[in-house]
C-alpha positions as CSV (number, residue, x, y, z in Angstrom):
1,M,7.1,1.4,-92.0
2,R,10.0,3.8,-91.4
3,N,7.7,6.2,-89.6
4,T,6.4,3.4,-87.3
5,F,10.0,2.4,-86.5
6,L,11.0,6.0,-85.6
7,L,7.8,6.4,-83.5
8,S,8.7,3.2,-81.5
9,I,12.2,4.5,-80.9
10,I,10.9,7.9,-79.6
11,L,8.4,6.2,-77.3
12,F,11.1,3.8,-76.0
13,V,13.5,6.7,-75.3
14,G,10.8,8.7,-73.6
15,L,9.8,5.9,-71.4
16,T,13.4,5.1,-70.5
17,T,14.1,8.7,-69.7
18,Q,11.0,8.9,-67.5
19,L,12.0,5.8,-65.5
20,N,15.6,7.0,-65.2
21,G,14.4,10.3,-63.9
22,Q,12.5,8.6,-61.1
23,Q,14.1,8.1,-57.7
24,F,13.3,4.7,-56.4
25,N,13.7,5.6,-52.7
26,D,10.7,3.7,-51.3
27,V,11.5,0.4,-49.6
28,L,9.2,-2.4,-48.4
29,K,10.5,-4.7,-45.7
30,L,8.5,-7.9,-45.6
31,K,8.0,-10.2,-42.6
32,N,9.7,-13.0,-44.4
33,G,12.9,-11.0,-44.6
34,H,12.7,-9.9,-48.3
35,V,13.3,-6.2,-49.2
36,I,11.7,-4.6,-52.3
37,S,12.5,-1.1,-53.5
38,G,10.7,1.2,-55.9
39,N,8.0,3.9,-55.8
40,I,5.0,3.5,-53.6
41,E,2.0,4.3,-55.8
42,R,-0.7,4.0,-53.1
43,Y,-1.3,2.5,-49.7
44,S,-4.2,1.7,-47.4
45,L,-5.0,-0.2,-44.3
46,D,-5.3,-3.4,-46.4
47,S,-2.6,-3.2,-49.1
48,I,0.4,-1.3,-50.5
49,T,1.1,-0.9,-54.3
50,L,4.7,-0.3,-55.4
51,V,6.2,0.2,-58.8
52,T,9.7,-1.5,-59.0
53,E,12.7,-0.1,-60.9
54,N,11.8,-2.4,-63.8
55,G,8.3,-0.9,-64.1
56,V,6.6,-3.9,-62.5
57,K,3.6,-3.0,-60.3
58,I,3.3,-5.1,-57.2
59,T,0.4,-5.1,-54.7
60,L,1.0,-6.7,-51.3
61,P,-1.3,-7.1,-48.3
62,T,-0.2,-5.2,-45.2
63,N,-0.2,-8.3,-43.1
64,E,2.9,-9.5,-45.1
65,I,4.7,-6.2,-44.5
66,K,6.8,-5.5,-41.5
67,K,7.3,-1.8,-42.3
68,F,8.0,0.5,-45.3
69,Q,10.1,3.6,-45.8
70,M,9.1,6.4,-48.1
71,G,12.2,8.4,-49.1
72,R,13.6,9.5,-45.8
73,E,10.4,9.1,-43.9
74,K,9.8,5.8,-42.1
75,V,6.2,4.7,-42.0
76,S,4.9,1.9,-39.7
77,V,2.2,-0.3,-41.0
78,Y,-0.9,-0.4,-38.8
79,N,-0.7,-3.9,-37.2
80,F,-3.6,-3.9,-34.8
81,K,-5.8,-7.0,-35.5
82,T,-9.5,-7.3,-34.6
83,Q,-11.8,-10.3,-34.5
84,K,-9.4,-12.2,-32.3
85,P,-9.1,-13.2,-28.6
86,Y,-6.7,-11.5,-26.2
87,I,-5.0,-12.1,-22.9
88,N,-3.9,-9.2,-20.7
89,T,-1.7,-9.3,-17.6
90,Q,-0.9,-6.2,-15.6
91,V,0.5,-4.9,-12.2
92,S,-0.1,-1.6,-10.6
93,M,0.3,0.4,-7.4
94,L,-2.8,1.4,-5.5
95,Y,-1.8,4.8,-4.0
96,S,-3.3,7.3,-1.7
97,Q,-1.7,10.0,0.4
98,N,-1.5,7.9,3.5
99,N,-1.6,4.3,2.3
100,K,-0.1,2.2,-0.5
101,G,-1.0,-1.2,-1.9
102,V,-0.5,-3.3,-5.0
103,S,-2.7,-5.0,-7.6
104,A,-2.1,-7.8,-10.1
105,S,-4.6,-9.2,-12.5
106,L,-5.0,-11.5,-15.5
107,S,-7.9,-11.1,-18.0
108,A,-9.0,-12.6,-21.3
109,G,-11.5,-11.6,-23.8
110,Y,-12.3,-10.8,-27.4
111,V,-11.4,-7.9,-29.7
112,F,-14.5,-7.1,-31.8
113,N,-13.0,-3.8,-33.1
114,E,-11.0,-0.9,-31.9
115,W,-13.9,0.4,-29.8
116,M,-15.1,-2.9,-28.4
117,N,-12.7,-5.1,-26.4
118,I,-14.6,-7.1,-23.8
119,G,-13.2,-9.6,-21.3
120,L,-13.3,-11.2,-17.8
121,G,-10.6,-11.5,-15.3
122,S,-9.4,-12.0,-11.7
123,G,-6.3,-11.3,-9.6
124,L,-5.2,-10.1,-6.2
125,D,-5.7,-6.6,-4.6
126,N,-4.1,-5.3,-1.5
127,Y,-5.2,-1.8,-0.4
128,Y,-2.9,-1.7,2.5
129,A,0.7,-3.0,2.5
130,K,-0.1,-5.2,5.5
131,S,-2.0,-8.4,6.3
132,G,-5.8,-8.4,6.5
133,F,-6.7,-6.4,3.4
134,D,-6.0,-8.9,0.7
135,M,-8.9,-9.4,-1.8
136,I,-9.5,-11.5,-4.9
137,P,-11.3,-9.4,-7.6
138,V,-13.6,-11.0,-10.2
139,F,-14.5,-8.5,-12.9
140,G,-15.6,-7.7,-16.4
141,E,-13.7,-5.1,-18.5
142,W,-14.3,-3.0,-21.5
143,T,-11.5,-1.3,-23.5
144,A,-11.7,1.2,-26.4
145,F,-8.7,2.4,-28.4
146,L,-9.1,6.0,-29.5
147,S,-7.1,6.0,-32.7
148,K,-6.1,3.7,-35.5
149,T,-2.4,4.0,-34.9
150,N,0.2,1.6,-33.5
151,V,0.8,3.9,-30.6
152,A,-2.7,4.7,-29.4
153,P,-4.4,6.1,-26.3
154,Y,-7.2,4.1,-24.7
155,I,-9.9,4.1,-22.1
156,R,-10.8,1.1,-20.0
157,C,-13.3,0.4,-17.3
158,R,-13.4,-2.6,-14.9
159,A,-16.3,-3.4,-12.6
160,G,-17.0,-6.4,-10.4
161,Y,-16.8,-7.9,-6.9
162,N,-13.8,-8.3,-4.5
163,F,-13.9,-11.4,-2.3
164,S,-12.0,-10.7,0.9
165,I,-9.5,-13.2,2.3
166,E,-10.1,-13.8,6.0
167,K,-7.1,-14.0,8.3
168,E,-7.7,-14.4,12.0
169,T,-4.1,-13.4,12.9
170,S,-4.7,-10.0,11.3
171,G,-7.5,-9.2,13.8
172,Y,-10.1,-8.8,11.0
173,L,-13.0,-11.4,10.8
174,N,-16.1,-12.0,8.7
175,P,-15.2,-9.7,5.8
176,T,-18.0,-9.1,3.3
177,N,-17.8,-9.3,-0.5
178,N,-18.3,-5.8,-2.0
179,P,-18.5,-4.3,-5.5
180,F,-15.7,-2.1,-7.0
181,I,-15.2,0.0,-10.1
182,N,-11.9,0.8,-11.8
183,P,-11.9,3.4,-14.7
184,T,-8.5,4.1,-16.3
185,V,-6.9,5.8,-19.3
186,G,-3.7,4.5,-20.9
187,L,-1.3,4.4,-23.8
188,R,-0.7,1.4,-26.0
189,L,2.9,1.1,-27.3
190,G,2.6,-0.9,-30.5
191,A,0.0,-3.1,-32.0
192,G,1.6,-6.4,-32.6
193,K,1.7,-9.5,-30.4
194,P,2.5,-8.8,-27.6
195,F,2.3,-5.1,-26.9
196,V,3.0,-3.1,-23.7
197,H,0.7,-0.4,-22.3
198,F,0.8,2.0,-19.4
199,F,-2.2,3.3,-17.5
200,I,-3.4,5.6,-14.8
201,G,-6.8,5.7,-13.2
202,A,-8.8,5.3,-10.0
203,K,-10.2,2.4,-8.0
204,F,-13.1,2.6,-5.6
205,Q,-13.8,-0.4,-3.3
206,K,-16.3,-0.8,-0.4
207,F,-15.0,-2.8,2.5
208,R,-16.7,-4.1,5.7
209,V,-15.2,-6.3,8.3
210,N,-15.4,-7.1,12.1
211,T,-12.3,-5.9,14.0
212,I,-11.2,-8.0,17.0
213,G,-9.2,-6.4,19.8
214,P,-8.1,-7.5,23.3
215,E,-11.2,-6.1,24.9
216,V,-13.5,-4.8,22.2
217,S,-14.8,-5.6,18.8
218,D,-16.3,-3.3,16.2
219,D,-17.9,-3.2,12.8
220,F,-15.4,-1.6,10.5
221,R,-16.7,0.0,7.2
222,I,-14.7,2.0,4.7
223,T,-14.6,2.9,1.0
224,F,-11.1,2.6,-0.4
225,R,-10.2,5.4,-2.9
226,R,-6.9,4.7,-4.7
227,Y,-5.0,6.1,-7.6
228,D,-4.2,3.1,-9.9
229,V,-0.9,3.4,-11.8
230,G,0.7,0.5,-13.6
231,I,2.0,-1.4,-16.7
232,G,0.6,-4.3,-18.6
233,I,1.3,-6.7,-21.5
234,T,-1.4,-7.9,-23.9
235,F,-1.0,-11.0,-26.0
């Protein structure tokens, strides 16, 4: 009996010394505003396990955690969600050495996984900053994010048709509807809702129209080649 009592005291003192020797520097900040401190035992994309100062082990899903801090190092939880719809809006400058235009678009689709984001969209393209070259694009898009991090590079490709807007006052009549392709690379800043992204790429668009002048008319054909530089917000 006496030996058992002494053994219990030794185990209790040893456990207390071990706990007191630990530095509980890790902090979990939850989305509901609560803060829990202790030692992070393990973490994954799905959950984080933390041992509190009282020796209680807690496992929390990452979708309830805003961020966590390990000692002096702050670690952001990977917040990008798949199996959900998305809406993307973006604006860009269509640039070449001699001409400048603008582009604006709205698209919607579904996030299957990081590599498979597929959607449809439309908008307004202007390859020259003057009347007569306004077009309405209708396109499909595919996006792939290249890393499972909140700040991630991506590649995107859009392809479809541009429907020209006819304006008699511009001197251009009977425009044809022609295909275009728009590959880009970009950087996603964050993974929550919404997130901002920047991109750069190229846009290739065929264009055919009848030009009307004071004395002569002509069949005008051209392939627009533009750098595409812009910013977008995805919800």
